[in-house]
N, C-alpha and C positions, 0 to 999 in steps of 0.2 A: 687662615685655616678654614673658615666657613666657606670661602670661595672654592677651595680644593674639595671639600666634602660635597658642596653643591654640584660641582662639575662631575665628580665621581658618581653621584646619584643620578644626574641627568644622563650620563653615559650608560649606566646600568639600566635605566628605564628604556632608553633608546634601543639598547641591545636586546632587552626582553621583548619589546614591541616588535622588532624585526624578526626575532626568532619565532614569535607567535604567528606573525604573518606567513613565514615560510612553512610552519607546521600546518596552518590552515590550507595553504596552496597544495602541500603534499597530500593532505587528507582528501582534498577535493579531486586531485589527480587519481588517487587510489579509488575513490568512489566512482568517478567516471569510467575508469578502466574496468572496474567490477561490473557496473551496469552494462557496459558495452559487451563484455564477455557473456554475461547472463542472457542478454537479449539475443545475441548472435546464436547461442544454443549449441555451439560446437566446442566449448571449453572443457578442459579436464574437470570432471565433476568433483573429485576429491580436492583438487586445488581450489575450486570455486567455493566449496564448503569452508575451507580454511580461510580464504580471503573474506568471507562473509562475517566471520566472527568479530573482527574489530568494529563492525557496524552494528553489532548486537543482534545479528541474524543467526538463527539456528536452522540451517537449511536441511537438517535431518527431519524436520517437521514440515508438513505441507504449508505452502504459501500461495497467495494470490498476487498477481502482478496486474496493476491497472496502468494504462497509458492514456494520457489526455493531451489533446492538442488544442491550443487556443484557436478560436475562429478568426480572431483578428490580432492585431499587434498588441502585445502585452506590455503596457507601460508599467514600470515598477514590478517587473516579473519576480524579483527577489522577495519583495514583500508579499506577493501573492503566494509564492511557493512556501515562504515562512508561515503564512497563515494556514495554508493547507496542511503543512507538517504539524503545526500545533493542534489542529482539529483532529488529525489522524491519531496523534499521540494521546490526546485526551480520550479518544474513543477506544484505542487499542492498547494503550500503555506505551512506555518509552523503550521497551525491549522488543526486538523482532519486527521493527518498523523502519523502513528507509524511504525517504522522499528525495528524489534527485531530478535532474533534467538531462535530456539526451536529444540532441539535434532539434531543439524547439519543443520537444515533447516533455510532459511532466510524467515521471515514473514513480509509482507508489508500490512498495513491496510490503505486504502485511500478512500475518498468519491467517490460514484458512482452516482453523481447527473447530472442534465441537464447541469450545467455549464461546467463540464468536457466533456460531450458529445458535447457541442458546439465547444470546442477546437478541439476535434477529428474530428468532421464533417468539420470544417474549414480546418484542415490539409489534410483530405481526398480529399476535393474539390480542394485544391491547387495541390496535387499530380496527381489527375485525370484530371486536367485542365477543371474543371466544376465549376459551381456556387455552393455556399453553399445551395441555394434553390433546385438545381437539386439533390444534394446528399441527402438532407432531404426528398425530394419527393421519391427518390428510396428506402430509408430506410422505409418510410411509406408504399410504395408499397410492399416491402418484407413482412412487417407485415400483410398487407391485404391478400396477396396470400398464405402465409404459416401459419398464425395464431401465429407465433413466432415473438417476438419483438427483433430486432437486437441490440437495445440499452440496453436490459436487459442482464447482463453478463451470467446468467445461460442459457437463451434462445439463446444467441449468440453462446455459445459453441455447442448447439444442431444444430444450422444452419451451423456452421463451420464443424462439423462432417459429416453432410449430404452432404455438398459440396465436402468434401474430399472423401466420399464414392462414390459419383456420378462420380467423376473424375477418380477413379480407373479403371473402364472399358473403359475409353476414352471419356466419355461424357463431353461436347458436341463434336460431330464430326467436327464441324466447329466453327469459331469465331462468337460469338453472337452479336457483335457490329453492 
């Protein structure tokens, strides 16, 4: 009798393990297809929003997408991606964050909202030994003077490129503080 029970339990465990493996493969396929459609940029937006929900993404809110390519061969890529995902989740929370790979690239999708900006502003204030209000004022002043919003990722890139371009010929010639 124990032999029959033991065999039944072993079969049950084996079936559960195989079903779990198939579920993981299916979820990974859905994740890769979602990332591919998102990065391609020509997918049906409504369908893309629906497909994002199982991954905990609310695409009705603004998001930022970061792509990273390793400079060399990544041995143990899965552990590196797992570590990156844990770090992003610790910083941003476990909702509205997706870490995946696509053609050798690491893709991170995370919220780009005011809550994240508040944390960045607070950290910048701490590093600069300024108040959060002073940093927020300076960010608003940059927007007023340049017409570009440093809290908008696309516009921030433009501002950063402009600053790098201005510094190439040695501008400014003296410290602006």
